[in-house]
Biopython code that builds the backbone (N, CA, C, O; Angstrom):
import numpy as np
from Bio.PDB.StructureBuilder import StructureBuilder

atoms = [
    (1, "MET", "N", (131.443, 124.849, 106.342)),
    (1, "MET", "CA", (131.055, 123.999, 105.240)),
    (1, "MET", "C", (132.210, 123.057, 104.914)),
    (1, "MET", "O", (133.355, 123.484, 104.770)),
    (2, "ARG", "N", (131.901, 121.810, 104.803)),
    (2, "ARG", "CA", (132.887, 120.788, 104.503)),
    (2, "ARG", "C", (133.088, 120.726, 103.001)),
    (2, "ARG", "O", (132.119, 120.717, 102.241)),
    (3, "ASN", "N", (134.331, 120.685, 102.572)),
    (3, "ASN", "CA", (134.614, 120.646, 101.145)),
    (3, "ASN", "C", (135.763, 119.678, 100.899)),
    (3, "ASN", "O", (136.846, 120.089, 100.482)),
    (4, "LYS", "N", (135.534, 118.408, 101.153)),
    (4, "LYS", "CA", (136.547, 117.392, 100.948)),
    (4, "LYS", "C", (136.561, 116.972, 99.495)),
    (4, "LYS", "O", (135.515, 116.911, 98.849)),
    (5, "LYS", "N", (137.726, 116.688, 98.988)),
    (5, "LYS", "CA", (137.863, 116.224, 97.612)),
    (5, "LYS", "C", (138.341, 114.783, 97.653)),
    (5, "LYS", "O", (139.270, 114.440, 98.384)),
    (6, "ILE", "N", (137.701, 113.959, 96.869)),
    (6, "ILE", "CA", (138.099, 112.566, 96.779)),
    (6, "ILE", "C", (139.281, 112.491, 95.826)),
    (6, "ILE", "O", (139.152, 112.803, 94.642)),
    (7, "THR", "N", (140.432, 112.078, 96.341)),
    (7, "THR", "CA", (141.628, 112.017, 95.507)),
    (7, "THR", "C", (142.227, 110.627, 95.439)),
    (7, "THR", "O", (143.168, 110.397, 94.679)),
    (8, "SER", "N", (141.707, 109.705, 96.211)),
    (8, "SER", "CA", (142.251, 108.354, 96.206)),
    (8, "SER", "C", (141.157, 107.352, 96.545)),
    (8, "SER", "O", (140.067, 107.714, 96.988)),
    (9, "PHE", "N", (141.478, 106.095, 96.325)),
    (9, "PHE", "CA", (140.519, 105.047, 96.637)),
    (9, "PHE", "C", (140.228, 105.015, 98.137)),
    (9, "PHE", "O", (139.095, 104.755, 98.540)),
    (10, "SER", "N", (141.233, 105.276, 98.962)),
    (10, "SER", "CA", (140.989, 105.259, 100.412)),
    (10, "SER", "C", (140.039, 106.382, 100.821)),
    (10, "SER", "O", (139.224, 106.205, 101.727)),
    (11, "ASP", "N", (140.139, 107.546, 100.154)),
    (11, "ASP", "CA", (139.170, 108.619, 100.421)),
    (11, "ASP", "C", (137.771, 108.165, 100.052)),
    (11, "ASP", "O", (136.812, 108.408, 100.784)),
    (12, "PHE", "N", (137.667, 107.505, 98.911)),
    (12, "PHE", "CA", (136.386, 107.009, 98.431)),
    (12, "PHE", "C", (135.792, 106.017, 99.422)),
    (12, "PHE", "O", (134.592, 106.065, 99.692)),
    (13, "LYS", "N", (136.592, 105.135, 99.959)),
    (13, "LYS", "CA", (136.117, 104.118, 100.903)),
    (13, "LYS", "C", (135.596, 104.749, 102.189)),
    (13, "LYS", "O", (134.737, 104.177, 102.860)),
    (14, "ARG", "N", (136.108, 105.914, 102.530)),
    (14, "ARG", "CA", (135.666, 106.589, 103.746)),
    (14, "ARG", "C", (134.336, 107.317, 103.564)),
    (14, "ARG", "O", (133.706, 107.719, 104.542)),
    (15, "MET", "N", (133.911, 107.486, 102.315)),
    (15, "MET", "CA", (132.633, 108.163, 102.073)),
    (15, "MET", "C", (131.505, 107.328, 102.672)),
    (15, "MET", "O", (131.643, 106.120, 102.869)),
    (16, "ASP", "N", (130.431, 107.968, 102.947)),
    (16, "ASP", "CA", (129.259, 107.308, 103.500)),
    (16, "ASP", "C", (128.829, 106.144, 102.606)),
    (16, "ASP", "O", (128.511, 106.338, 101.432)),
    (17, "GLU", "N", (128.822, 104.948, 103.163)),
    (17, "GLU", "CA", (128.443, 103.754, 102.405)),
    (17, "GLU", "C", (127.036, 103.876, 101.828)),
    (17, "GLU", "O", (126.765, 103.355, 100.746)),
    (18, "GLY", "N", (126.155, 104.546, 102.524)),
    (18, "GLY", "CA", (124.789, 104.726, 102.043)),
    (18, "GLY", "C", (124.740, 105.531, 100.767)),
    (18, "GLY", "O", (123.987, 105.201, 99.851)),
    (19, "ILE", "N", (125.542, 106.595, 100.694)),
    (19, "ILE", "CA", (125.592, 107.413, 99.485)),
    (19, "ILE", "C", (126.080, 106.570, 98.312)),
    (19, "ILE", "O", (125.502, 106.612, 97.226)),
    (20, "GLN", "N", (127.134, 105.812, 98.534)),
    (20, "GLN", "CA", (127.686, 104.973, 97.473)),
    (20, "GLN", "C", (126.641, 103.990, 96.952)),
    (20, "GLN", "O", (126.440, 103.860, 95.745)),
    (21, "SER", "N", (125.994, 103.315, 97.861)),
    (21, "SER", "CA", (125.001, 102.314, 97.491)),
    (21, "SER", "C", (123.842, 102.937, 96.725)),
    (21, "SER", "O", (123.419, 102.419, 95.691)),
    (22, "ASP", "N", (123.331, 104.056, 97.241)),
    (22, "ASP", "CA", (122.209, 104.734, 96.593)),
    (22, "ASP", "C", (122.593, 105.248, 95.204)),
    (22, "ASP", "O", (121.805, 105.156, 94.263)),
    (23, "LEU", "N", (123.806, 105.787, 95.083)),
    (23, "LEU", "CA", (124.246, 106.290, 93.784)),
    (23, "LEU", "C", (124.432, 105.157, 92.782)),
    (23, "LEU", "O", (124.082, 105.297, 91.610)),
    (24, "LYS", "N", (124.972, 104.053, 93.234)),
    (24, "LYS", "CA", (125.139, 102.899, 92.336)),
    (24, "LYS", "C", (123.787, 102.432, 91.812)),
    (24, "LYS", "O", (123.656, 102.116, 90.630)),
    (25, "LYS", "N", (122.788, 102.386, 92.677)),
    (25, "LYS", "CA", (121.438, 101.992, 92.256)),
    (25, "LYS", "C", (120.872, 103.006, 91.266)),
    (25, "LYS", "O", (120.275, 102.627, 90.259)),
    (26, "TYR", "N", (121.058, 104.289, 91.551)),
    (26, "TYR", "CA", (120.565, 105.349, 90.664)),
    (26, "TYR", "C", (121.234, 105.254, 89.297)),
    (26, "TYR", "O", (120.567, 105.355, 88.267)),
    (27, "ILE", "N", (122.537, 105.063, 89.287)),
    (27, "ILE", "CA", (123.273, 104.963, 88.020)),
    (27, "ILE", "C", (122.800, 103.756, 87.219)),
    (27, "ILE", "O", (122.599, 103.851, 86.008)),
    (28, "LYS", "N", (122.625, 102.644, 87.879)),
    (28, "LYS", "CA", (122.170, 101.436, 87.186)),
    (28, "LYS", "C", (120.783, 101.648, 86.581)),
    (28, "LYS", "O", (120.526, 101.248, 85.445)),
    (29, "LYS", "N", (119.904, 102.272, 87.336)),
    (29, "LYS", "CA", (118.527, 102.490, 86.881)),
    (29, "LYS", "C", (118.453, 103.489, 85.717)),
    (29, "LYS", "O", (117.603, 103.352, 84.838)),
    (30, "HIS", "N", (119.340, 104.489, 85.710)),
    (30, "HIS", "CA", (119.289, 105.574, 84.728)),
    (30, "HIS", "C", (120.507, 105.587, 83.800)),
    (30, "HIS", "O", (120.867, 106.630, 83.255)),
    (31, "LYS", "N", (121.128, 104.438, 83.628)),
    (31, "LYS", "CA", (122.403, 104.360, 82.909)),
    (31, "LYS", "C", (122.339, 104.971, 81.508)),
    (31, "LYS", "O", (123.200, 105.775, 81.151)),
    (32, "ASP", "N", (121.348, 104.608, 80.721)),
    (32, "ASP", "CA", (121.268, 105.100, 79.344)),
    (32, "ASP", "C", (121.130, 106.621, 79.299)),
    (32, "ASP", "O", (121.805, 107.287, 78.513)),
    (33, "GLU", "N", (120.263, 107.163, 80.136)),
    (33, "GLU", "CA", (120.060, 108.614, 80.168)),
    (33, "GLU", "C", (121.329, 109.329, 80.631)),
    (33, "GLU", "O", (121.714, 110.346, 80.055)),
    (34, "LEU", "N", (121.974, 108.803, 81.663)),
    (34, "LEU", "CA", (123.194, 109.426, 82.175)),
    (34, "LEU", "C", (124.312, 109.393, 81.144)),
    (34, "LEU", "O", (125.033, 110.376, 80.974)),
    (35, "GLU", "N", (124.458, 108.270, 80.456)),
    (35, "GLU", "CA", (125.489, 108.170, 79.423)),
    (35, "GLU", "C", (125.225, 109.133, 78.278)),
    (35, "GLU", "O", (126.154, 109.736, 77.742)),
    (36, "SER", "N", (123.966, 109.276, 77.903)),
    (36, "SER", "CA", (123.602, 110.205, 76.839)),
    (36, "SER", "C", (123.933, 111.645, 77.234)),
    (36, "SER", "O", (124.508, 112.394, 76.444)),
    (37, "LEU", "N", (123.572, 112.025, 78.448)),
    (37, "LEU", "CA", (123.877, 113.373, 78.925)),
    (37, "LEU", "C", (125.389, 113.589, 79.029)),
    (37, "LEU", "O", (125.886, 114.661, 78.682)),
    (38, "ALA", "N", (126.109, 112.592, 79.499)),
    (38, "ALA", "CA", (127.563, 112.707, 79.622)),
    (38, "ALA", "C", (128.211, 112.846, 78.243)),
    (38, "ALA", "O", (129.151, 113.623, 78.072)),
    (39, "ASP", "N", (127.714, 112.102, 77.271)),
    (39, "ASP", "CA", (128.242, 112.201, 75.904)),
    (39, "ASP", "C", (128.067, 113.602, 75.338)),
    (39, "ASP", "O", (128.861, 114.048, 74.511)),
    (40, "GLU", "N", (127.026, 114.292, 75.785)),
    (40, "GLU", "CA", (126.735, 115.651, 75.314)),
    (40, "GLU", "C", (127.304, 116.710, 76.260)),
    (40, "GLU", "O", (126.981, 117.892, 76.138)),
    (41, "ASP", "N", (128.153, 116.285, 77.205)),
    (41, "ASP", "CA", (128.748, 117.191, 78.200)),
    (41, "ASP", "C", (127.707, 117.994, 78.973)),
    (41, "ASP", "O", (127.906, 119.179, 79.238)),
    (42, "GLN", "N", (126.626, 117.366, 79.326)),
    (42, "GLN", "CA", (125.543, 117.999, 80.089)),
    (42, "GLN", "C", (125.683, 117.667, 81.578)),
    (42, "GLN", "O", (124.739, 117.196, 82.212)),
    (43, "TRP", "N", (126.869, 117.919, 82.118)),
    (43, "TRP", "CA", (127.148, 117.546, 83.506)),
    (43, "TRP", "C", (126.294, 118.305, 84.503)),
    (43, "TRP", "O", (125.885, 117.739, 85.517)),
    (44, "ASP", "N", (126.017, 119.567, 84.240)),
    (44, "ASP", "CA", (125.161, 120.327, 85.158)),
    (44, "ASP", "C", (123.768, 119.716, 85.241)),
    (44, "ASP", "O", (123.168, 119.680, 86.315)),
    (45, "ASP", "N", (123.252, 119.236, 84.116)),
    (45, "ASP", "CA", (121.950, 118.573, 84.121)),
    (45, "ASP", "C", (121.998, 117.291, 84.948)),
    (45, "ASP", "O", (121.071, 116.995, 85.703)),
    (46, "ILE", "N", (123.067, 116.544, 84.805)),
    (46, "ILE", "CA", (123.226, 115.310, 85.582)),
    (46, "ILE", "C", (123.241, 115.636, 87.075)),
    (46, "ILE", "O", (122.525, 115.020, 87.864)),
    (47, "TYR", "N", (124.070, 116.616, 87.448)),
    (47, "TYR", "CA", (124.182, 116.961, 88.869)),
    (47, "TYR", "C", (122.859, 117.487, 89.422)),
    (47, "TYR", "O", (122.486, 117.161, 90.549)),
    (48, "ASN", "N", (122.156, 118.290, 88.645)),
    (48, "ASN", "CA", (120.860, 118.797, 89.100)),
    (48, "ASN", "C", (119.861, 117.666, 89.302)),
    (48, "ASN", "O", (119.063, 117.701, 90.238)),
    (49, "GLN", "N", (119.902, 116.673, 88.437)),
    (49, "GLN", "CA", (119.027, 115.499, 88.614)),
    (49, "GLN", "C", (119.385, 114.770, 89.905)),
    (49, "GLN", "O", (118.502, 114.337, 90.646)),
    (50, "LEU", "N", (120.677, 114.637, 90.168)),
    (50, "LEU", "CA", (121.110, 113.976, 91.404)),
    (50, "LEU", "C", (120.639, 114.745, 92.630)),
    (50, "LEU", "O", (120.143, 114.147, 93.585)),
    (51, "TYR", "N", (120.791, 116.070, 92.610)),
    (51, "TYR", "CA", (120.376, 116.872, 93.756)),
    (51, "TYR", "C", (118.879, 116.750, 93.992)),
    (51, "TYR", "O", (118.424, 116.699, 95.135)),
    (52, "THR", "N", (118.121, 116.702, 92.909)),
    (52, "THR", "CA", (116.669, 116.535, 93.029)),
    (52, "THR", "C", (116.344, 115.146, 93.561)),
    (52, "THR", "O", (115.542, 114.999, 94.484)),
    (53, "GLU", "N", (116.961, 114.142, 92.982)),
    (53, "GLU", "CA", (116.707, 112.752, 93.395)),
    (53, "GLU", "C", (117.014, 112.536, 94.873)),
    (53, "GLU", "O", (116.266, 111.854, 95.574)),
    (54, "PHE", "N", (118.106, 113.114, 95.340)),
    (54, "PHE", "CA", (118.533, 112.904, 96.721)),
    (54, "PHE", "C", (118.084, 114.026, 97.658)),
    (54, "PHE", "O", (118.474, 114.065, 98.825)),
    (55, "ASP", "N", (117.260, 114.940, 97.132)),
    (55, "ASP", "CA", (116.634, 116.001, 97.916)),
    (55, "ASP", "C", (117.657, 116.801, 98.735)),
    (55, "ASP", "O", (117.542, 116.929, 99.954)),
    (56, "VAL", "N", (118.660, 117.334, 98.025)),
    (56, "VAL", "CA", (119.672, 118.160, 98.675)),
    (56, "VAL", "C", (119.767, 119.506, 97.962)),
    (56, "VAL", "O", (119.476, 119.616, 96.771)),
    (57, "GLU", "N", (120.177, 120.517, 98.706)),
    (57, "GLU", "CA", (120.405, 121.839, 98.137)),
    (57, "GLU", "C", (121.705, 121.795, 97.325)),
    (57, "GLU", "O", (122.705, 121.258, 97.801)),
    (58, "PRO", "N", (121.706, 122.347, 96.121)),
    (58, "PRO", "CA", (122.885, 122.276, 95.247)),
    (58, "PRO", "C", (124.184, 122.791, 95.858)),
    (58, "PRO", "O", (125.249, 122.284, 95.505)),
    (59, "ASN", "N", (124.149, 123.760, 96.745)),
    (59, "ASN", "CA", (125.379, 124.315, 97.314)),
    (59, "ASN", "C", (125.725, 123.747, 98.692)),
    (59, "ASN", "O", (126.590, 124.282, 99.386)),
    (60, "SER", "N", (125.058, 122.677, 99.081)),
    (60, "SER", "CA", (125.295, 122.108, 100.406)),
    (60, "SER", "C", (126.476, 121.131, 100.391)),
    (60, "SER", "O", (126.912, 120.677, 99.333)),
    (61, "SER", "N", (126.971, 120.828, 101.567)),
    (61, "SER", "CA", (128.065, 119.855, 101.674)),
    (61, "SER", "C", (127.593, 118.467, 101.250)),
    (61, "SER", "O", (128.368, 117.696, 100.683)),
    (62, "LYS", "N", (126.347, 118.146, 101.517)),
    (62, "LYS", "CA", (125.788, 116.849, 101.101)),
    (62, "LYS", "C", (125.782, 116.751, 99.572)),
    (62, "LYS", "O", (126.117, 115.705, 99.016)),
    (63, "ALA", "N", (125.404, 117.833, 98.897)),
    (63, "ALA", "CA", (125.419, 117.856, 97.435)),
    (63, "ALA", "C", (126.840, 117.669, 96.919)),
    (63, "ALA", "O", (127.062, 116.961, 95.937)),
    (64, "ASN", "N", (127.793, 118.301, 97.579)),
    (64, "ASN", "CA", (129.193, 118.154, 97.191)),
    (64, "ASN", "C", (129.644, 116.700, 97.343)),
    (64, "ASN", "O", (130.329, 116.165, 96.470)),
    (65, "ASP", "N", (129.261, 116.065, 98.448)),
    (65, "ASP", "CA", (129.593, 114.654, 98.656)),
    (65, "ASP", "C", (128.976, 113.780, 97.567)),
    (65, "ASP", "O", (129.631, 112.878, 97.044)),
    (66, "ILE", "N", (127.732, 114.044, 97.232)),
    (66, "ILE", "CA", (127.046, 113.269, 96.198)),
    (66, "ILE", "C", (127.737, 113.457, 94.849)),
    (66, "ILE", "O", (127.974, 112.485, 94.131)),
    (67, "LYS", "N", (128.056, 114.690, 94.506)),
    (67, "LYS", "CA", (128.714, 114.987, 93.230)),
    (67, "LYS", "C", (130.060, 114.277, 93.133)),
    (67, "LYS", "O", (130.355, 113.628, 92.130)),
    (68, "GLN", "N", (130.871, 114.403, 94.174)),
    (68, "GLN", "CA", (132.199, 113.784, 94.153)),
    (68, "GLN", "C", (132.107, 112.262, 94.099)),
    (68, "GLN", "O", (132.869, 111.618, 93.377)),
    (69, "THR", "N", (131.187, 111.691, 94.851)),
    (69, "THR", "CA", (131.025, 110.239, 94.832)),
    (69, "THR", "C", (130.530, 109.779, 93.469)),
    (69, "THR", "O", (131.008, 108.775, 92.941)),
    (70, "PHE", "N", (129.574, 110.507, 92.896)),
    (70, "PHE", "CA", (129.086, 110.181, 91.557)),
    (70, "PHE", "C", (130.222, 110.235, 90.537)),
    (70, "PHE", "O", (130.369, 109.326, 89.720)),
    (71, "ASP", "N", (131.023, 111.298, 90.583)),
    (71, "ASP", "CA", (132.137, 111.434, 89.649)),
    (71, "ASP", "C", (133.114, 110.261, 89.778)),
    (71, "ASP", "O", (133.644, 109.780, 88.777)),
    (72, "PHE", "N", (133.348, 109.809, 90.996)),
    (72, "PHE", "CA", (134.264, 108.708, 91.216)),
    (72, "PHE", "C", (133.697, 107.389, 90.688)),
    (72, "PHE", "O", (134.429, 106.587, 90.109)),
    (73, "ILE", "N", (132.404, 107.165, 90.886)),
    (73, "ILE", "CA", (131.761, 105.922, 90.455)),
    (73, "ILE", "C", (131.527, 105.904, 88.952)),
    (73, "ILE", "O", (131.822, 104.912, 88.285)),
    (74, "PHE", "N", (130.996, 106.999, 88.418)),
    (74, "PHE", "CA", (130.562, 107.052, 87.023)),
    (74, "PHE", "C", (131.751, 107.309, 86.123)),
    (74, "PHE", "O", (131.596, 107.390, 84.904)),
]
sb = StructureBuilder()
sb.init_structure("model")
sb.init_model(0)
sb.init_chain("A")
sb.init_seg("    ")
for serial, (resi, resn, name, xyz) in enumerate(atoms, 1):
    if name == "N":
        sb.init_residue(resn, " ", resi, " ")
    sb.init_atom(name, np.array(xyz, "f"), 0.0, 1.0, " ", f" {name:<3s}", serial, name[0])
structure = sb.get_structure()
């Protein structure tokens, strides 16, 4: 299982461009809801929505990539 952590901008740039693009679109479309959940520290709810939206298993490496990329963007 791959468990890379994004620690710099260069790490972020190496992430799958498709994930970045899709997440940016998702964030833009759901900005108000995401900000509201973040204000209430409902991060698990946010991540679960992302896993559902992108059809990934929560404990998979793909889910980890999505979570880390989302955290970096948002």
